[in-house]
C-alpha positions in Angstrom: 9.5 35.6 -84.4 12.0 34.0 -86.8 10.5 31.7 -89.5 10.6 28.0 -89.0 13.6 26.4 -90.7 12.8 24.6 -94.0 13.0 20.8 -93.8 16.1 19.3 -95.4 15.9 17.3 -98.5 16.9 14.2 -96.6 14.1 14.6 -94.0 11.6 15.2 -96.8 12.7 12.0 -98.6 12.6 10.0 -95.3 9.1 11.4 -94.6 7.9 10.5 -98.1 9.3 7.0 -97.7 7.4 6.6 -94.4 4.1 7.6 -96.1 4.7 5.2 -98.9 5.5 2.4 -96.4 2.3 3.1 -94.5 0.2 3.2 -97.6 1.7 -0.1 -99.0 1.2 -1.9 -95.7 -2.4 -0.8 -95.3 -3.3 -1.6 -98.9 -1.6 -5.0 -99.0 -1.8 -6.3 -95.4 -4.7 -8.6 -96.3 -2.5 -10.5 -98.9 0.2 -11.7 -96.6 -1.7 -14.9 -95.7 -2.9 -15.8 -99.2 -1.6 -19.0 -100.7 0.3 -19.9 -103.9 -2.1 -20.1 -106.8 -2.3 -20.8 -110.6 1.0 -19.9 -112.3 2.8 -19.8 -108.9 2.8 -23.6 -108.9 4.3 -23.8 -112.4 7.1 -21.3 -111.9 7.7 -21.8 -108.1 6.1 -24.6 -106.1 6.5 -27.4 -108.7 9.6 -26.0 -110.4 12.7 -27.5 -108.8 15.0 -25.0 -110.5 14.2 -22.4 -107.9 14.3 -24.8 -104.8 18.0 -24.5 -104.2 21.0 -22.4 -105.3 22.6 -25.4 -106.9 19.5 -26.0 -109.0 19.4 -22.3 -109.9 23.0 -22.3 -111.1 22.3 -25.4 -113.2 19.5 -23.6 -114.9 21.7 -20.7 -116.0 22.8 -22.4 -119.1 19.3 -23.2 -120.5 16.7 -21.1 -118.7 15.4 -17.6 -119.0 14.8 -14.8 -116.4 17.7 -15.9 -114.1 17.4 -12.8 -111.9 13.7 -13.3 -111.3 14.4 -17.0 -110.5 17.1 -16.0 -108.1 14.6 -13.9 -106.2 12.3 -17.0 -106.1 15.2 -19.1 -104.9 16.0 -16.7 -102.1 12.5 -16.7 -100.9 12.1 -20.5 -101.2 15.4 -21.2 -99.3 14.3 -18.9 -96.5 11.5 -21.3 -95.8 8.9 -18.7 -95.0 6.3 -20.1 -97.3 4.0 -18.0 -99.4 4.2 -15.2 -96.8 7.9 -14.8 -97.5 7.1 -14.3 -101.2 4.4 -11.8 -100.4 6.8 -9.8 -98.2 9.3 -9.6 -101.0 6.7 -8.6 -103.5 5.5 -5.9 -101.1 9.1 -4.7 -100.6 9.7 -4.5 -104.4 6.5 -2.5 -104.7 7.5 -0.1 -102.0 10.9 0.5 -103.7 9.1 1.2 -107.0 6.9 3.7 -105.2 10.1 5.4 -103.9 11.6 5.4 -107.4 8.5 7.0 -108.8 8.7 9.7 -106.1 12.3 10.5 -107.1 11.7 10.5 -110.8 8.6 12.7 -110.4 10.6 15.1 -108.2 13.0 15.5 -111.0 10.3 16.1 -113.5 8.6 18.7 -111.3 11.8 20.5 -110.3 11.5 23.1 -113.1 7.9 23.9 -112.3 7.9 25.9 -109.1 4.2 26.7 -109.6 3.2 23.1 -108.9 2.7 22.1 -105.3 5.7 20.7 -103.5 3.6 17.7 -102.4 2.9 16.6 -105.9 5.7 14.0 -106.2 4.4 12.3 -103.0 0.8 12.3 -104.3 2.0 10.7 -107.6 4.0 8.0 -105.7 1.2 7.3 -103.4 -1.2 6.9 -106.3 1.2 4.5 -107.9 1.5 2.4 -104.7 -2.3 2.4 -104.1 -3.7 2.0 -107.6 -5.7 -1.3 -107.7 -4.6 -2.0 -111.3 -1.2 -2.8 -109.9 -2.5 -5.4 -107.5 -1.8 -8.3 -109.9 1.9 -7.5 -109.9 2.0 -7.5 -106.1 -0.7 -9.8 -104.8 -0.2 -12.5 -107.4 3.2 -14.0 -106.5 4.3 -14.8 -110.0 3.3 -11.3 -111.0 6.7 -10.3 -109.6 8.2 -10.6 -113.1 6.5 -7.3 -113.8 7.3 -5.5 -110.5 10.9 -6.7 -110.3 11.6 -5.7 -113.9 10.0 -2.3 -113.3 12.3 -1.8 -110.3 15.5 -2.1 -112.4 13.9 -0.2 -115.3 13.1 2.8 -113.1 16.4 2.5 -111.3 18.1 2.7 -114.7 16.1 5.8 -115.5 17.1 7.4 -112.3 20.8 6.5 -112.9 20.6 8.0 -116.3 19.1 11.2 -114.9 21.8 11.5 -112.3 24.4 10.9 -115.1 23.0 13.7 -117.2 22.7 16.1 -114.3 26.3 15.4 -113.0 28.0 14.5 -116.3 28.9 11.2 -114.7 30.3 8.5 -117.0 29.8 6.0 -114.2 26.1 6.6 -114.1 25.7 6.9 -117.9 28.0 4.1 -119.2 28.0 1.6 -116.4 25.1 1.9 -113.9 22.4 2.6 -116.5 23.2 -0.3 -118.9 23.7 -2.6 -115.9 20.2 -1.7 -114.6 18.9 -2.3 -118.2 20.5 -5.7 -118.2 19.1 -6.6 -114.8 15.6 -5.6 -116.0 16.0 -7.9 -119.0 17.1 -10.8 -116.8 13.7 -10.4 -115.0 11.5 -10.0 -118.0 12.2 -9.6 -121.7 9.7 -6.7 -122.2 12.4 -4.4 -120.6 13.8 -4.3 -124.2 11.8 -1.0 -124.5 14.2 0.7 -122.1 16.5 2.5 -124.6 13.4 3.9 -126.3 12.1 5.0 -123.0 15.3 6.9 -122.4 14.6 8.9 -125.6 11.2 9.8 -124.3 12.6 10.8 -120.9 15.3 12.8 -122.6 12.7 14.7 -124.7 10.2 15.4 -121.9 12.4 15.7 -118.8 15.9 16.6 -119.9 15.1 19.1 -122.7 16.5 16.8 -125.5 20.1 17.7 -125.3 22.0 17.3 -128.6 24.5 14.7 -127.1 21.8 12.3 -126.0 22.9 9.5 -128.3 26.5 9.6 -127.0 25.2 9.6 -123.4 23.0 6.5 -124.2 25.6 4.7 -126.3 26.4 2.0 -123.8 22.7 1.3 -123.3 22.1 0.9 -127.0 25.1 -1.4 -127.2 23.5 -3.5 -124.4 20.4 -3.6 -126.5 22.3 -5.0 -129.4 24.0 -7.6 -127.3 20.7 -8.7 -125.7 19.1 -8.9 -129.1 21.8 -11.1 -130.4 21.6 -13.4 -127.4 17.9 -13.6 -127.7 18.1 -14.5 -131.4 20.6 -17.3 -130.8 18.6 -18.6 -127.8 16.7 -21.8 -128.5 14.0 -20.8 -126.0 13.3 -17.5 -127.7 13.6 -18.9 -131.2 10.8 -21.4 -130.4 8.8 -18.5 -128.8 9.2 -16.3 -131.9 8.3 -19.2 -134.1 5.1 -19.8 -132.2 4.3 -16.0 -132.3 4.9 -15.9 -136.0 2.2 -18.6 -136.5 -0.2 -17.1 -134.0 -1.7 -14.4 -136.2 -1.1 -12.1 -139.1 0.6 -8.8 -138.5 -2.6 -6.9 -139.2 -4.5 -9.1 -136.9 -1.9 -8.6 -134.2 -2.1 -4.9 -134.6 -5.9 -4.8 -134.3 -5.9 -7.3 -131.4 -3.2 -5.5 -129.4 -4.7 -2.0 -130.1 -8.0 -3.2 -128.6 -6.2 -4.8 -125.7 -4.2 -1.6 -125.1 -7.4 0.5 -125.0 -9.0 -2.0 -122.6 -6.0 -1.8 -120.3 -5.9 2.0 -120.3 -9.6 2.0 -119.5 -8.9 -0.3 -116.5 -6.3 2.2 -115.2 -8.7 5.1 -115.5 -11.7 3.3 -114.1 -10.5 0.3 -112.1 -13.9 -1.0 -111.1 -13.9 -4.2 -113.1 -10.4 -5.6 -112.8 -10.0 -9.0 -114.4 -7.0 -11.2 -114.7 -8.3 -13.0 -117.8 -10.6 -10.6 -119.8 -12.6 -12.0 -122.7 -11.1 -9.9 -125.5 -11.5 -10.8 -129.2 -8.7 -12.2 -131.3 -8.9 -10.4 -134.6 -7.4 -12.0 -137.7 -6.9 -8.9 -139.8 -6.8 -5.1 -139.3 -10.2 -4.5 -140.9 -12.0 -6.3 -138.1 -11.3 -3.6 -135.5 -11.3 -0.2 -137.1 -12.4 1.6 -133.9 -9.5 0.1 -131.9 -7.0 1.2 -134.6 -8.5 4.7 -134.7 -8.3 4.8 -130.9 -4.6 3.9 -130.9 -4.0 6.4 -133.7 -5.9 9.1 -131.8 -3.6 8.5 -128.8 -0.5 8.9 -130.9 -1.8 12.1 -132.5 -2.7 13.4 -129.1 0.8 12.7 -127.8 2.2 14.6 -130.7 -0.2 17.6 -130.5 0.2 17.9 -126.7 4.0 17.9 -126.6 4.1 21.7 -126.3 1.0 22.8 -124.3 0.7 19.7 -122.1 4.1 17.8 -122.2 3.2 15.7 -119.2 0.2 14.3 -121.0 2.2 13.8 -124.1 4.8 11.9 -122.1 2.2 9.7 -120.4 0.5 8.8 -123.7 3.8 8.2 -125.6 5.0 6.0 -122.7 1.8 4.0 -122.7 2.0 3.5 -126.4 5.6 2.4 -126.2 5.0 -0.2 -123.4 1.7 -1.6 -124.6 1.7 -1.8 -128.4 4.8 -2.3 -130.6 6.4 -5.2 -128.8 3.2 -7.2 -128.5 2.3 -6.6 -132.2 5.6 -8.2 -133.2 5.5 -10.9 -130.5 1.9 -11.5 -129.6 0.8 -13.3 -126.4 -1.7 -15.9 -125.8 -3.1 -13.6 -123.1 -4.1 -10.5 -125.0 -4.1 -8.3 -121.9 -3.1 -8.7 -118.2 -3.4 -6.1 -115.5 0.3 -6.5 -114.7 1.1 -4.9 -118.1 -0.1 -1.7 -116.5 2.5 -1.7 -113.8 5.3 0.0 -115.7 2.8 2.1 -117.5 1.1 3.5 -114.4 3.5 6.1 -113.1 3.5 8.6 -116.0 -0.3 8.3 -116.0 -0.4 9.0 -112.3 1.9 12.0 -112.8 -0.2 13.4 -115.6 -3.4 13.0 -113.6 -2.0 14.7 -110.5 -0.5 17.6 -112.6 -3.8 18.2 -114.4 -5.6 18.4 -111.0 -3.0 20.9 -109.8 -3.3 22.9 -113.0 -7.1 23.1 -113.0 -7.8 23.5 -109.2 -6.6 25.8 -106.5 -4.2 24.4 -103.9 -6.8 23.3 -101.3 -9.3 21.8 -103.8 -6.5 20.0 -105.6 -5.2 18.5 -102.3 -8.8 17.5 -101.4 -9.3 15.8 -104.8 -6.0 14.0 -104.6 -6.7 12.8 -101.1 -10.1 11.5 -102.2 -8.4 9.8 -105.2 -5.9 8.1 -102.9 -8.6 7.0 -100.5 -10.7 5.5 -103.3 -7.7 3.8 -104.9 -6.6 2.3 -101.6 -10.1 1.0 -100.8 -10.4 -0.6 -104.2 -7.0 -2.2 -103.8 -8.0 -3.7 -100.4 -11.2 -5.0 -102.0 -9.4 -6.4 -105.1 -6.9 -8.2 -102.8 -9.8 -10.1 -101.3 -10.2 -11.9 -104.6 -6.7 -13.4 -104.2 -7.5 -15.1 -100.9 -7.9 -18.4 -102.8 -7.9 -19.8 -106.3 -11.6 -20.5 -106.1 -12.3 -16.9 -105.1 -10.0 -15.5 -107.8 -11.5 -17.5 -110.6 -15.1 -17.0 -109.4 -14.4 -13.2 -109.6 -13.0 -13.7 -113.0 -15.9 -15.9 -114.2 -18.3 -13.1 -113.3 -16.5 -10.7 -115.6 -15.6 -13.2 -118.3 -18.7 -15.6 -118.3 -18.2 -16.7 -121.9 -14.5 -17.5 -121.8 -13.9 -21.3 -121.8 -10.4 -21.1 -120.1 -11.8 -19.2 -117.1 -14.4 -21.9 -116.4 -11.8 -24.7 -116.9 -9.5 -23.0 -114.4 -12.3 -22.4 -111.9 -13.3 -26.1 -112.3 -9.8 -27.3 -111.5 -9.7 -25.0 -108.5 -12.9 -26.7 -107.3 -11.4 -30.1 -108.1 -8.3 -29.4 -105.9 -10.7 -28.4 -103.1 -12.5 -31.8 -103.3 -15.7 -30.1 -104.6 -16.3 -32.5 -107.5 -19.8 -31.5 -108.3 -18.8 -27.8 -108.7 -15.8 -28.9 -110.7 -17.9 -31.1 -113.0 -20.3 -28.2 -113.6 -17.5 -25.8 -114.6 -15.8 -28.4 -116.9 -19.2 -29.0 -118.6 -19.6 -25.3 -119.0 -16.2 -25.1 -120.6 -17.1 -27.7 -123.2 -20.4 -25.9 -123.9 -18.4 -22.8 -124.8 -15.7 -24.7 -126.6 -16.4 -28.4 -127.5 -12.8 -28.9 -128.6 -11.3 -27.8 -125.2 -9.0 -30.8 -124.6 -8.0 -29.8 -121.1 -11.6 -29.7 -119.8 -12.4 -33.0 -121.5 -9.4 -34.6 -119.9 -10.3 -33.1 -116.5 -13.7 -34.6 -116.7 -12.3 -38.0 -117.5 -9.9 -37.8 -114.6 -12.3 -36.2 -112.2 -13.0 -39.1 -110.0 -9.3 -40.4 -109.7 -7.3 -37.2 -109.5 -4.5 -37.4 -106.9 -5.0 -34.8 -104.1 -2.6 -32.0 -104.6 -1.9 -32.7 -108.3 -2.6 -29.9 -110.7 -3.7 -31.4 -114.1 -5.5 -29.6 -116.9 -4.8 -26.0 -116.1 -4.1 -23.5 -118.8 
């Protein structure tokens, strides 16, 4: 009997896309009916700049993130309500899963000893990981997922350009994807540095890498100059400079980075507003700084024996630490910061399972991992069914954070539950007697106009 013909590359890719589609739909089906909430009102529902294409064009001269806003405008003008926004978020997440699949395929191509199914397992873990739910279920979390889509697309374009010596891919498509990512979220500024990592760990660090990346670095220079001369970003940088000392930023963000990585490894206590300390100098958090240093040393030491682990650690450090040290955020850590970080971590984990287990046990372990991740994502999405549910879940994990109780109080207020709202505002003032938003909410409690959204941070 003649052997069965080997499936073509196109059929394998189509089959992989089908599995990713099924996984995404099963994991996020329970979010399609959830409403707008929290920041969604500030950047979508109550922001007229995304309610028509004329308004969007008017905002091009003085706004930021125009490509992200264009996606909001498209969804708003289609008049499908929150469900339309959820469908777009899910579609973007699916495309990102497919890009992870393609990039992992390239990384694994030189390792014939690894199972052929490994790229699909990595992509499925990315799609199903519960730490990514904030970027998908939370509508305004699209800033992270849409930026990631163009970021990974640029990485894939660069890979194609290096493989085929294509000037079109290297000098046009790659920098254009980089620019598109920047127009969704400014944290995409790390892209040229990510190319250096990808070149080192996936493309064998060819000597002409700087020439191949020249157009991308030129785009970085142009973007930097535009940011520096932008009044919006000038004011943001001025606020950041006053926020903390450089040493305090380093300690605070190192601790936040370790917390986020812990959430990715053990996503059992996901929290959109964790109660993390704000350090004022580096000496206040020696363990966090040692932990960040240990990750950097591990990335360096593992570059030869375990390059996939070195790549994952170096990628995480690049995305989570230096930018936020220079430009600190009011929110020290959000789960959506893990969205771009997640795929090298997923790849490293799946490769390690394949390296330490035989084929069948490795497949069993990966299937169990995917099942557990999917169930946790479905469970996490239940928290997004309403603002009250989301902030109740957050208050359980951050019981001593004043902002959390104020936000839960205003969610109760909008629901007409004044007693519950009053209790949360009073709890906020117990935790922080100088919390002006909670004090104002208490004063306005009895005469708040239904549907208005005062006093939310």
